[in-house]
N, C-alpha and C positions, 0 to 999 in steps of 0.2 A: 608511406609516410609523407606527410605534408612537410615540405620544405620551409625553412626559416623565413619569416617574413610574409608568408602567404596566409591569408585569412582562412580559419576554419570553420565553415558553416555549422551552425547549432552545436557549438562546441560543448555545452554543458550535456546535452542530451546525448552526445556521442561518448562522452566520459562515462555518464550514468549508465548507458546500455552496455558499456564494457565492462563496468563494475559489476553488473548483474550476471553477465556471462560467466565472470571470472568465479564469482560466490557459487552460482550454480553448478559450474563445472569442478572446482578445485576446492570449494569451502571458503568461510570467512578468513581464516588464517592466510590465505594466499593473496588476499587484498592489500596491495601497497600501491603507492602513488605510481611507481614504475611499472608495476604490471598493469595498473589501469590504462596509462599511456600507451605501452607496449600493444595491448588488447585493441585501443583504439586506434593505433597506427598514426599516432600524431607524436609531435616533438615531446621529448621528456619533461620539458619544463611548463608544458601548457596547462597541466593541472593546478600548480602552484603559482602561474600567472593569473588563472581564472578565479581561484578560491585562495582564502588566506592561509589555509594548510590543509593536511589531509582530514583533520576532524571536522573541519568546515565543509570540506566536500561530502563527508559521510553524512553530516546532518543535513545537508541540502538535499542528497540523494533521497533520503528518507522522507523529508518535506514533500519533494517533489512527487514521490510515489504516493503519499498521503492524499495530495491535492489531486492526483488522476483519479485515485479510488473515490475522492469525494465528488469529483465532476461526474463520475459514472454513477454514482448513487443520486445525484440531483437528476440526472437523466431518467430515473425511474418514474418521474412525474409524466413523462412523454409515453410511458409503457401502461398506463391504468387502462384496465380494460382488454389488455392484449397478453398472449400467451397464458403462463401459469403464473400466480403470485408467487408460488415455491420457485418455479425456475427463474422469475425476475431478480428474487431476491438473492438466491444462490449466484447469479452472475455477478452481482455486486460483491457480496461477501468472499467469494472466491477469488476476485481479483487482488485482494490483500495478500494472497499466498502466491502470486504469480512473481516469477523472476527472482526467486530468493528471498521473499518476504521474510520468512522466520529468520535465515540467517542474516540478512541486513539488519533486521531489527536487534537481534543478539550482538552484532557487532557495533550498532550505535550504543546499545546500553553498555557496553564493555569499554566505551571511550568516553570517560567523565566530560569532556569539553564538548564532544558532539550531543551528549545526552542534555546538558545544560543549554545549548544552542537550539535543539528541538523543543524543549521545554518552553523557553523564551518565546520562540515563534508561535507555539501553540496558544500560550497566554496572550499572545498580542493579536489572535484572530486567525492564524494561519489555519487552513482547513486540515482537520484530522479526525479522530473517531468521533468527536461531538458533531462535526458537520454530517458525517455519514448517519450517525444515529438519528439526526433531524430530518434527514432526507428519507430515511426508512420508514419514520413515524408518519411523516406526511403521505407518503406512498400508501401505507398501509390503511390510513384514513380514508383517502380517496378510493380503495379498492372496497372498504366497508361501505361507502356510499353506494357503490355499485351492486353490493349484495355478494361479492366475490370473496369476501372475509366475512366471519362469523361475527355477530355484534357481541358476542362473549369475549372476543379476541381484544385484548388491551394493547394498542398499538405502540404506546409508549414503553411497555413491558417487554413486548416483543424485540422491539428495536434495541433496548438496552441488553437483552440476553443475547442476541445476535452479535452486537458490537462487542460486548464483554467476552463472549466465547471465542471471537476472532482475536481479541487483543491477547487473551490466555494462551492460545495455541501459537500466536506469533510469538509471545515472550519465552514460552517454554520447550519450543521445537529446537531440534538440534539435528545436524547432519546425521542421517540414517534412521532418524525417528520414523515412527509411522505418518504417512501423509494426513495433513489435518483436513483435506478437502471432504473425504467421506463423513467424518464427525460433523463437520459443518453443515453439510447436505441433509444429514439425518435431523439435526437440530431445527434447522429451518422447516422442513416438512412436519415436524412435530410441532411446531408453534403456530404455524398457519394452516396445517391441515393439508399437506400437498400429496 
């Protein structure tokens, strides 16, 4: 445990990673500020010193993970012509389900203040599903130019279907529900011919 008065490096990421471990291991009902700081091995008040409250922490965790997945989606442009199209798309879409994605999304939606904070941030341009959709569309167009995606495939429609399905699976998942990854993999392969 970090002693009082000693700086904790990368405190937000440390707290976010602790929250993900708790949700994965014990479910969203076990996520409290005390559980997070205990799991992170830091002072009990650190979360509230860093964030205005637990709802802000949950919102920032979700926004951070959206941004991380959006960055992974933007990196698709560097994979044009490499690997398989379906494999590249799967890697991005499946990243949404890593580290308790469905449980964290459900937790955020159950906390109105966190939901409002997320909505405001997305409306102000924070990366979210729209950024992922744009990156997927651009990637598919580039692959079409190389002949790796059929001309009959509509990149905008495929991107919308993939992101919409991921959103649906995130919002309707629950602990113990069937894993969403196989459904996403089948969808990606069906849409791009994988």
